[in-house]
N, C-alpha and C positions, 0 to 999 in steps of 0.2 A: 686718235692722233696718228697720222701717217708715220711709218717707220723711216729711219734714216737709210739712205741709199749708199751703195758702194760704187765707186768709179773704177771700172776695170782698167788695168794697165795694158797698154799696147806693146810697149818696148821694155827691155830690161834696164835701160839707163840711157844717158846722153852725155856726150863730151862736146863742150863748146857749142851747146845748143843743137847738136846733131844726134838724133836718137839712134840706138843700136840694139841688136839682139846679141846675147852671149852665144859663143859657139856651141855650148851644151843646152841651149834652149830646147825644151821638149817639142817634138814634132809629131804630127799625126799622119798616118798613111791616108791615101785618097779615100779609102772606104771608111776610115775612122772620122773623116772630116764631115761626112754627109749630115749626120744628126746635129752637130753643133752649128754648122752653117745654116741649116734650116731654122734653128732656134734663134740665131743672131738676126737673120733676115725678118723674123716674125716680131721683133721687138716693136713696141709702141714708139712712134717718132716723137722725139723731143725737139730736134732742130734739123731741118732739111735744107740743104744748100747745093748749089751747082759747083761750089768751090772744091778744089782738090789740092792735094799736097804731093810732093815728090815721093817716089818709091825709094825708101832709104836702104833697101836691100839690094836693089838693082837700079841705081840712079839713072842709067841710060834710058829707062822707060819713061822718064819725065814725070810730070804732075798727073798721075793717074789714080791716086789713092783718095777715095771718097772721105768726106769730113762730116757726114751726118752723125747725129747722136740718137740713140734709142735706149729704151728701158724695158725691164720686165716688172718693175715695181720695187725690186730689191737692188738690182745692179743697173748701172748706166754704162754704156759702151759706145765707142766711136766705130763707125763702119770700117775704119782702117783695120780693126781687129779681124773682121771677116775677110777683108782683102788679103792680109798676110797669111791667114789660115788657108784660104782658097788657093792662093798662088804658090806658097812655099811650105805649107803644112805647119806653120808656126802656131803652136797651141796657145789658147787663152790661159791665163794664170790658173793654177790647179784648183783654187777655191771656186772660181767661177765655173770652170768645167764640171766640177763636182756638183754645183748647184743646178746646172743644166741637166745633168744626168739624174739627179734626185727628182727633178720635175718630169722625168720620162721624156726629156727632150721636147716638151711642149711649153712654149713661151706663154706665160699668163698675160692677160690684158689688165693692167692696173686701173684702179679707180682714178678719177680726175684729180682728187686731192693728192694722191700719191705722185701723179705726174707733175703737178704744180710744185710739190716738195722737191722732186728730183731736179726740176728746172732751177729752183732756187739754190740748191746745193751745187749744181753744175756751174752756175754763174756767180756763186758767192754772194747771193742777195740775202 
């Protein structure tokens, strides 16, 4: 039986539907970002789209944030997580970052049954 997946948070919260990061949100230096960015990019695609959303940190950039979803079989994340990490150093939540490190920064490829379960959980089916 496939295990339940966890959906990684991108933001710390939202006010009136507008997401935000808290001022004390953990940040990674450019060198600290390399391994997690590689891990995030290597995730198995769950949903790929050309759609994008606004940059909520720097709204003047417009709709430049990718909306694809990926998984490693345990976690599901939106490519916005990688965008905000790459552009601003805004770190993934501590538990997800720890899981990436525990895997030696190598993103596993999940079995198809696990991918199907992740899709069901993502879309509430």
